[in-house]
N, CA, C and O atoms as a Tripos MOL2 file, in Angstrom:
@<TRIPOS>MOLECULE
protein
  200   199    50     0     0
PROTEIN
NO_CHARGES

@<TRIPOS>ATOM
      1 N         119.0440  -36.4020   -6.3500 N.3       1 MET1
      2 CA        117.9720  -35.6110   -5.8130 C.3       1 MET1
      3 C         116.6590  -36.1840   -6.3280 C.2       1 MET1
      4 O         116.5920  -36.8130   -7.3840 O.2       1 MET1
      5 N         115.6160  -35.9380   -5.5350 N.am      2 GLY2
      6 CA        114.3340  -36.4850   -5.9170 C.3       2 GLY2
      7 C         113.1870  -35.7140   -5.2910 C.2       2 GLY2
      8 O         113.3680  -34.6580   -4.6840 O.2       2 GLY2
      9 N         111.9980  -36.2810   -5.4610 N.am      3 THR3
     10 CA        110.7670  -35.7140   -4.9390 C.3       3 THR3
     11 C         110.1220  -36.7270   -4.0220 C.2       3 THR3
     12 O         110.0240  -37.9050   -4.3670 O.2       3 THR3
     13 N         109.6770  -36.2820   -2.8490 N.am      4 VAL4
     14 CA        109.0110  -37.1520   -1.8820 C.3       4 VAL4
     15 C         107.5330  -36.7880   -1.8380 C.2       4 VAL4
     16 O         107.1700  -35.6140   -1.7740 O.2       4 VAL4
     17 N         106.6860  -37.8180   -1.8740 N.am      5 ILE5
     18 CA        105.2450  -37.6710   -1.6910 C.3       5 ILE5
     19 C         104.9020  -38.3390   -0.3700 C.2       5 ILE5
     20 O         105.2080  -39.5150   -0.1730 O.2       5 ILE5
     21 N         104.2710  -37.6040    0.5330 N.am      6 LEU6
     22 CA        103.8810  -38.1290    1.8420 C.3       6 LEU6
     23 C         102.3860  -37.9330    2.0200 C.2       6 LEU6
     24 O         101.8940  -36.8070    1.9580 O.2       6 LEU6
     25 N         101.6530  -39.0350    2.2450 N.am      7 LEU7
     26 CA        100.2260  -38.9980    2.5420 C.3       7 LEU7
     27 C         100.0450  -39.4740    3.9670 C.2       7 LEU7
     28 O         100.4570  -40.5800    4.3180 O.2       7 LEU7
     29 N          99.4200  -38.6260    4.8000 N.am      8 ASN8
     30 CA         99.2320  -38.9700    6.2080 C.3       8 ASN8
     31 C          98.0270  -38.2050    6.7450 C.2       8 ASN8
     32 O          97.9770  -36.9790    6.6560 O.2       8 ASN8
     33 N          97.0680  -38.9230    7.2960 N.am      9 ASN9
     34 CA         95.8730  -38.3120    7.9000 C.3       9 ASN9
     35 C          95.1690  -37.3540    6.9400 C.2       9 ASN9
     36 O          94.8640  -36.2180    7.3040 O.2       9 ASN9
     37 N          94.9120  -37.8130    5.7180 N.am     10 ASN10
     38 CA         94.2100  -37.0300    4.6900 C.3      10 ASN10
     39 C          94.9400  -35.7500    4.3060 C.2      10 ASN10
     40 O          94.3120  -34.8000    3.8390 O.2      10 ASN10
     41 N          96.2430  -35.7110    4.4930 N.am     11 GLU11
     42 CA         97.0670  -34.5790    4.0820 C.3      11 GLU11
     43 C          98.1610  -35.0740    3.1470 C.2      11 GLU11
     44 O          98.7620  -36.1230    3.3800 O.2      11 GLU11
     45 N          98.4160  -34.3120    2.0870 N.am     12 MET12
     46 CA         99.4710  -34.6630    1.1490 C.3      12 MET12
     47 C         100.5610  -33.6010    1.2260 C.2      12 MET12
     48 O         100.2860  -32.4020    1.1910 O.2      12 MET12
     49 N         101.8070  -34.0670    1.3320 N.am     13 THR13
     50 CA        102.9650  -33.1830    1.3560 C.3      13 THR13
     51 C         103.9020  -33.5900    0.2290 C.2      13 THR13
     52 O         104.2110  -34.7710    0.0690 O.2      13 THR13
     53 N         104.3500  -32.6200   -0.5460 N.am     14 VAL14
     54 CA        105.3060  -32.8540   -1.6270 C.3      14 VAL14
     55 C         106.5730  -32.0780   -1.2940 C.2      14 VAL14
     56 O         106.5320  -30.8670   -1.0770 O.2      14 VAL14
     57 N         107.6940  -32.7850   -1.2550 N.am     15 ILE15
     58 CA        108.9900  -32.1590   -0.9760 C.3      15 ILE15
     59 C         109.8830  -32.3980   -2.1890 C.2      15 ILE15
     60 O         110.1570  -33.5410   -2.5540 O.2      15 ILE15
     61 N         110.3310  -31.3160   -2.8060 N.am     16 GLU16
     62 CA        111.1850  -31.4220   -3.9830 C.3      16 GLU16
     63 C         112.6430  -31.2130   -3.6050 C.2      16 GLU16
     64 O         112.9510  -30.6290   -2.5670 O.2      16 GLU16
     65 N         113.5280  -31.6930   -4.4550 N.am     17 ASP17
     66 CA        114.9810  -31.5370   -4.2900 C.3      17 ASP17
     67 C         115.4600  -32.0720   -2.9510 C.2      17 ASP17
     68 O         116.1140  -31.3620   -2.1880 O.2      17 ASP17
     69 N         115.1340  -33.3180   -2.6730 N.am     18 ILE18
     70 CA        115.5540  -33.9800   -1.4390 C.3      18 ILE18
     71 C         116.4260  -35.1760   -1.8250 C.2      18 ILE18
     72 O         116.1590  -35.8450   -2.8240 O.2      18 ILE18
     73 N         117.4470  -35.4400   -1.0490 N.am     19 CYS19
     74 CA        118.3310  -36.5600   -1.3680 C.3      19 CYS19
     75 C         117.7160  -37.8660   -0.8500 C.2      19 CYS19
     76 O         116.8710  -37.8590    0.0450 O.2      19 CYS19
     77 N         118.1500  -38.9590   -1.4210 N.am     20 GLU20
     78 CA        117.5980  -40.2620   -1.0640 C.3      20 GLU20
     79 C         117.8950  -40.6230    0.3900 C.2      20 GLU20
     80 O         117.0870  -41.2960    1.0290 O.2      20 GLU20
     81 N         119.0320  -40.1900    0.9210 N.am     21 ALA21
     82 CA        119.3680  -40.4800    2.3220 C.3      21 ALA21
     83 C         118.3610  -39.8340    3.2750 C.2      21 ALA21
     84 O         117.9610  -40.4480    4.2640 O.2      21 ALA21
     85 N         117.9510  -38.6000    2.9810 N.am     22 ASP22
     86 CA        116.9390  -37.9370    3.8130 C.3      22 ASP22
     87 C         115.5980  -38.6510    3.7050 C.2      22 ASP22
     88 O         114.8820  -38.7880    4.6970 O.2      22 ASP22
     89 N         115.2570  -39.1090    2.4950 N.am     23 PHE23
     90 CA        114.0250  -39.8800    2.3170 C.3      23 PHE23
     91 C         114.0550  -41.1510    3.1600 C.2      23 PHE23
     92 O         113.0670  -41.4880    3.8120 O.2      23 PHE23
     93 N         115.1760  -41.8500    3.1490 N.am     24 LEU24
     94 CA        115.2730  -43.0920    3.9180 C.3      24 LEU24
     95 C         115.1440  -42.8260    5.4150 C.2      24 LEU24
     96 O         114.5650  -43.6370    6.1380 O.2      24 LEU24
     97 N         115.6790  -41.6970    5.8910 N.am     25 ASP25
     98 CA        115.4960  -41.3120    7.2970 C.3      25 ASP25
     99 C         114.0260  -41.0670    7.6090 C.2      25 ASP25
    100 O         113.5270  -41.5060    8.6450 O.2      25 ASP25
    101 N         113.3290  -40.3660    6.7140 N.am     26 MET26
    102 CA        111.9020  -40.1050    6.9110 C.3      26 MET26
    103 C         111.1140  -41.4080    6.8980 C.2      26 MET26
    104 O         110.2050  -41.6030    7.7050 O.2      26 MET26
    105 N         111.4670  -42.2940    5.9800 N.am     27 LYS27
    106 CA        110.7700  -43.5760    5.8700 C.3      27 LYS27
    107 C         110.9650  -44.3980    7.1390 C.2      27 LYS27
    108 O         110.0320  -45.0420    7.6180 O.2      27 LYS27
    109 N         112.1740  -44.3750    7.6780 N.am     28 HIS28
    110 CA        112.4520  -45.1050    8.9150 C.3      28 HIS28
    111 C         111.6400  -44.5320   10.0780 C.2      28 HIS28
    112 O         111.1070  -45.2820   10.8950 O.2      28 HIS28
    113 N         111.5480  -43.2080   10.1500 N.am     29 ASP29
    114 CA        110.7790  -42.5620   11.2220 C.3      29 ASP29
    115 C         109.2940  -42.9000   11.1420 C.2      29 ASP29
    116 O         108.6150  -42.9570   12.1680 O.2      29 ASP29
    117 N         108.7820  -43.1260    9.9260 N.am     30 LEU30
    118 CA        107.3600  -43.4220    9.7420 C.3      30 LEU30
    119 C         107.0600  -44.9120    9.6770 C.2      30 LEU30
    120 O         105.9140  -45.2920    9.4350 O.2      30 LEU30
    121 N         108.0480  -45.7600    9.8840 N.am     31 SER31
    122 CA        107.8670  -47.2010    9.6940 C.3      31 SER31
    123 C         106.8290  -47.8050   10.6260 C.2      31 SER31
    124 O         106.2240  -48.8190   10.2790 O.2      31 SER31
    125 N         106.6020  -47.2210   11.7920 N.am     32 ASN32
    126 CA        105.6120  -47.7580   12.7270 C.3      32 ASN32
    127 C         104.2320  -47.1440   12.5430 C.2      32 ASN32
    128 O         103.2850  -47.5540   13.2140 O.2      32 ASN32
    129 N         104.1000  -46.1810   11.6610 N.am     33 ASP33
    130 CA        102.8240  -45.5050   11.4240 C.3      33 ASP33
    131 C         102.1140  -46.1780   10.2550 C.2      33 ASP33
    132 O         102.5190  -46.0140    9.1040 O.2      33 ASP33
    133 N         101.0570  -46.9350   10.5460 N.am     34 ASP34
    134 CA        100.3400  -47.6750    9.5050 C.3      34 ASP34
    135 C          99.5030  -46.7710    8.6090 C.2      34 ASP34
    136 O          99.1080  -47.1910    7.5210 O.2      34 ASP34
    137 N          99.2230  -45.5440    9.0340 N.am     35 THR35
    138 CA         98.3660  -44.6620    8.2460 C.3      35 THR35
    139 C          99.1450  -43.8040    7.2580 C.2      35 THR35
    140 O          98.5370  -43.0980    6.4540 O.2      35 THR35
    141 N         100.4620  -43.8450    7.2940 N.am     36 ALA36
    142 CA        101.2780  -42.9900    6.4270 C.3      36 ALA36
    143 C         101.7480  -43.7570    5.1940 C.2      36 ALA36
    144 O         102.0820  -44.9400    5.2680 O.2      36 ALA36
    145 N         101.7650  -43.0610    4.0610 N.am     37 TYR37
    146 CA        102.3170  -43.5840    2.8150 C.3      37 TYR37
    147 C         103.3760  -42.5950    2.3530 C.2      37 TYR37
    148 O         103.1170  -41.3950    2.2670 O.2      37 TYR37
    149 N         104.5580  -43.0950    2.0600 N.am     38 ILE38
    150 CA        105.6480  -42.2240    1.6060 C.3      38 ILE38
    151 C         106.3030  -42.8610    0.3830 C.2      38 ILE38
    152 O         106.5280  -44.0710    0.3380 O.2      38 ILE38
    153 N         106.6010  -42.0230   -0.6000 N.am     39 SER39
    154 CA        107.2010  -42.5210   -1.8280 C.3      39 SER39
    155 C         108.2390  -41.5160   -2.3140 C.2      39 SER39
    156 O         108.0900  -40.3110   -2.1140 O.2      39 SER39
    157 N         109.2860  -42.0170   -2.9510 N.am     40 TRP40
    158 CA        110.3730  -41.1810   -3.4540 C.3      40 TRP40
    159 C         110.5340  -41.4300   -4.9450 C.2      40 TRP40
    160 O         110.5760  -42.5780   -5.3860 O.2      40 TRP40
    161 N         110.6260  -40.3490   -5.7250 N.am     41 TYR41
    162 CA        110.8340  -40.4280   -7.1610 C.3      41 TYR41
    163 C         112.1050  -39.6770   -7.4980 C.2      41 TYR41
    164 O         112.2720  -38.5190   -7.1130 O.2      41 TYR41
    165 N         112.9980  -40.3330   -8.2140 N.am     42 GLU42
    166 CA        114.2590  -39.6940   -8.5840 C.3      42 GLU42
    167 C         114.0250  -38.7100   -9.7170 C.2      42 GLU42
    168 O         113.3490  -39.0290  -10.6940 O.2      42 GLU42
    169 N         114.5880  -37.5090   -9.5850 N.am     43 ASP43
    170 CA        114.5180  -36.4890  -10.6300 C.3      43 ASP43
    171 C         115.6730  -36.7190  -11.5930 C.2      43 ASP43
    172 O         116.8340  -36.5050  -11.2430 O.2      43 ASP43
    173 N         115.3560  -37.1480  -12.7880 N.am     44 TYR44
    174 CA        116.3980  -37.4100  -13.7740 C.3      44 TYR44
    175 C         116.8580  -36.1300  -14.4650 C.2      44 TYR44
    176 O         118.0130  -36.0340  -14.8800 O.2      44 TYR44
    177 N         115.9770  -35.1580  -14.5910 N.am     45 ASP45
    178 CA        116.3050  -33.8850  -15.2190 C.3      45 ASP45
    179 C         116.0450  -32.7790  -14.2090 C.2      45 ASP45
    180 O         114.8940  -32.4050  -13.9890 O.2      45 ASP45
    181 N         117.0910  -32.2530  -13.5920 N.am     46 THR46
    182 CA        116.9230  -31.2740  -12.5210 C.3      46 THR46
    183 C         116.3610  -29.9520  -13.0330 C.2      46 THR46
    184 O         115.8020  -29.1860  -12.2480 O.2      46 THR46
    185 N         116.4930  -29.6650  -14.3150 N.am     47 ALA47
    186 CA        115.9390  -28.4250  -14.8510 C.3      47 ALA47
    187 C         114.4190  -28.4980  -14.9220 C.2      47 ALA47
    188 O         113.7450  -27.4740  -14.8050 O.2      47 ALA47
    189 N         113.8760  -29.6880  -15.1100 N.am     48 TYR48
    190 CA        112.4250  -29.8590  -15.2200 C.3      48 TYR48
    191 C         111.7780  -30.0760  -13.8640 C.2      48 TYR48
    192 O         110.6370  -29.6620  -13.6580 O.2      48 TYR48
    193 N         112.4650  -30.7040  -12.9510 N.am     49 GLY49
    194 CA        111.8810  -31.0440  -11.6430 C.3      49 GLY49
    195 C         111.4300  -32.4790  -11.6510 C.2      49 GLY49
    196 O         112.2570  -33.3750  -11.8240 O.2      49 GLY49
    197 N         110.1740  -32.7290  -11.4750 N.am     50 TYR50
    198 CA        109.6320  -34.0850  -11.4720 C.3      50 TYR50
    199 C         108.8750  -34.3040  -12.7270 C.2      50 TYR50
    200 O         108.3280  -35.3860  -12.9380 O.2      50 TYR50
@<TRIPOS>BOND
     1     1     2 1
     2     2     3 1
     3     3     4 2
     4     3     5 am
     5     5     6 1
     6     6     7 1
     7     7     8 2
     8     7     9 am
     9     9    10 1
    10    10    11 1
    11    11    12 2
    12    11    13 am
    13    13    14 1
    14    14    15 1
    15    15    16 2
    16    15    17 am
    17    17    18 1
    18    18    19 1
    19    19    20 2
    20    19    21 am
    21    21    22 1
    22    22    23 1
    23    23    24 2
    24    23    25 am
    25    25    26 1
    26    26    27 1
    27    27    28 2
    28    27    29 am
    29    29    30 1
    30    30    31 1
    31    31    32 2
    32    31    33 am
    33    33    34 1
    34    34    35 1
    35    35    36 2
    36    35    37 am
    37    37    38 1
    38    38    39 1
    39    39    40 2
    40    39    41 am
    41    41    42 1
    42    42    43 1
    43    43    44 2
    44    43    45 am
    45    45    46 1
    46    46    47 1
    47    47    48 2
    48    47    49 am
    49    49    50 1
    50    50    51 1
    51    51    52 2
    52    51    53 am
    53    53    54 1
    54    54    55 1
    55    55    56 2
    56    55    57 am
    57    57    58 1
    58    58    59 1
    59    59    60 2
    60    59    61 am
    61    61    62 1
    62    62    63 1
    63    63    64 2
    64    63    65 am
    65    65    66 1
    66    66    67 1
    67    67    68 2
    68    67    69 am
    69    69    70 1
    70    70    71 1
    71    71    72 2
    72    71    73 am
    73    73    74 1
    74    74    75 1
    75    75    76 2
    76    75    77 am
    77    77    78 1
    78    78    79 1
    79    79    80 2
    80    79    81 am
    81    81    82 1
    82    82    83 1
    83    83    84 2
    84    83    85 am
    85    85    86 1
    86    86    87 1
    87    87    88 2
    88    87    89 am
    89    89    90 1
    90    90    91 1
    91    91    92 2
    92    91    93 am
    93    93    94 1
    94    94    95 1
    95    95    96 2
    96    95    97 am
    97    97    98 1
    98    98    99 1
    99    99   100 2
   100    99   101 am
   101   101   102 1
   102   102   103 1
   103   103   104 2
   104   103   105 am
   105   105   106 1
   106   106   107 1
   107   107   108 2
   108   107   109 am
   109   109   110 1
   110   110   111 1
   111   111   112 2
   112   111   113 am
   113   113   114 1
   114   114   115 1
   115   115   116 2
   116   115   117 am
   117   117   118 1
   118   118   119 1
   119   119   120 2
   120   119   121 am
   121   121   122 1
   122   122   123 1
   123   123   124 2
   124   123   125 am
   125   125   126 1
   126   126   127 1
   127   127   128 2
   128   127   129 am
   129   129   130 1
   130   130   131 1
   131   131   132 2
   132   131   133 am
   133   133   134 1
   134   134   135 1
   135   135   136 2
   136   135   137 am
   137   137   138 1
   138   138   139 1
   139   139   140 2
   140   139   141 am
   141   141   142 1
   142   142   143 1
   143   143   144 2
   144   143   145 am
   145   145   146 1
   146   146   147 1
   147   147   148 2
   148   147   149 am
   149   149   150 1
   150   150   151 1
   151   151   152 2
   152   151   153 am
   153   153   154 1
   154   154   155 1
   155   155   156 2
   156   155   157 am
   157   157   158 1
   158   158   159 1
   159   159   160 2
   160   159   161 am
   161   161   162 1
   162   162   163 1
   163   163   164 2
   164   163   165 am
   165   165   166 1
   166   166   167 1
   167   167   168 2
   168   167   169 am
   169   169   170 1
   170   170   171 1
   171   171   172 2
   172   171   173 am
   173   173   174 1
   174   174   175 1
   175   175   176 2
   176   175   177 am
   177   177   178 1
   178   178   179 1
   179   179   180 2
   180   179   181 am
   181   181   182 1
   182   182   183 1
   183   183   184 2
   184   183   185 am
   185   185   186 1
   186   186   187 1
   187   187   188 2
   188   187   189 am
   189   189   190 1
   190   190   191 1
   191   191   192 2
   192   191   193 am
   193   193   194 1
   194   194   195 1
   195   195   196 2
   196   195   197 am
   197   197   198 1
   198   198   199 1
   199   199   200 2
@<TRIPOS>SUBSTRUCTURE
     1 MET1         2 RESIDUE 1 A MET
     2 GLY2         6 RESIDUE 1 A GLY
     3 THR3        10 RESIDUE 1 A THR
     4 VAL4        14 RESIDUE 1 A VAL
     5 ILE5        18 RESIDUE 1 A ILE
     6 LEU6        22 RESIDUE 1 A LEU
     7 LEU7        26 RESIDUE 1 A LEU
     8 ASN8        30 RESIDUE 1 A ASN
     9 ASN9        34 RESIDUE 1 A ASN
    10 ASN10       38 RESIDUE 1 A ASN
    11 GLU11       42 RESIDUE 1 A GLU
    12 MET12       46 RESIDUE 1 A MET
    13 THR13       50 RESIDUE 1 A THR
    14 VAL14       54 RESIDUE 1 A VAL
    15 ILE15       58 RESIDUE 1 A ILE
    16 GLU16       62 RESIDUE 1 A GLU
    17 ASP17       66 RESIDUE 1 A ASP
    18 ILE18       70 RESIDUE 1 A ILE
    19 CYS19       74 RESIDUE 1 A CYS
    20 GLU20       78 RESIDUE 1 A GLU
    21 ALA21       82 RESIDUE 1 A ALA
    22 ASP22       86 RESIDUE 1 A ASP
    23 PHE23       90 RESIDUE 1 A PHE
    24 LEU24       94 RESIDUE 1 A LEU
    25 ASP25       98 RESIDUE 1 A ASP
    26 MET26      102 RESIDUE 1 A MET
    27 LYS27      106 RESIDUE 1 A LYS
    28 HIS28      110 RESIDUE 1 A HIS
    29 ASP29      114 RESIDUE 1 A ASP
    30 LEU30      118 RESIDUE 1 A LEU
    31 SER31      122 RESIDUE 1 A SER
    32 ASN32      126 RESIDUE 1 A ASN
    33 ASP33      130 RESIDUE 1 A ASP
    34 ASP34      134 RESIDUE 1 A ASP
    35 THR35      138 RESIDUE 1 A THR
    36 ALA36      142 RESIDUE 1 A ALA
    37 TYR37      146 RESIDUE 1 A TYR
    38 ILE38      150 RESIDUE 1 A ILE
    39 SER39      154 RESIDUE 1 A SER
    40 TRP40      158 RESIDUE 1 A TRP
    41 TYR41      162 RESIDUE 1 A TYR
    42 GLU42      166 RESIDUE 1 A GLU
    43 ASP43      170 RESIDUE 1 A ASP
    44 TYR44      174 RESIDUE 1 A TYR
    45 ASP45      178 RESIDUE 1 A ASP
    46 THR46      182 RESIDUE 1 A THR
    47 ALA47      186 RESIDUE 1 A ALA
    48 TYR48      190 RESIDUE 1 A TYR
    49 GLY49      194 RESIDUE 1 A GLY
    50 TYR50      198 RESIDUE 1 A TYR
């Protein structure tokens, strides 16, 4: 599980507790959008979060 940070059109979205497979699907969907930045961080301690 991890945390996704998505920056697109001056908006920031943070999604917590997401699996890497879902992140890769999102990244693939945004691959043609030059204005979007997406990053995934693995949560090593699920009790703490990110």
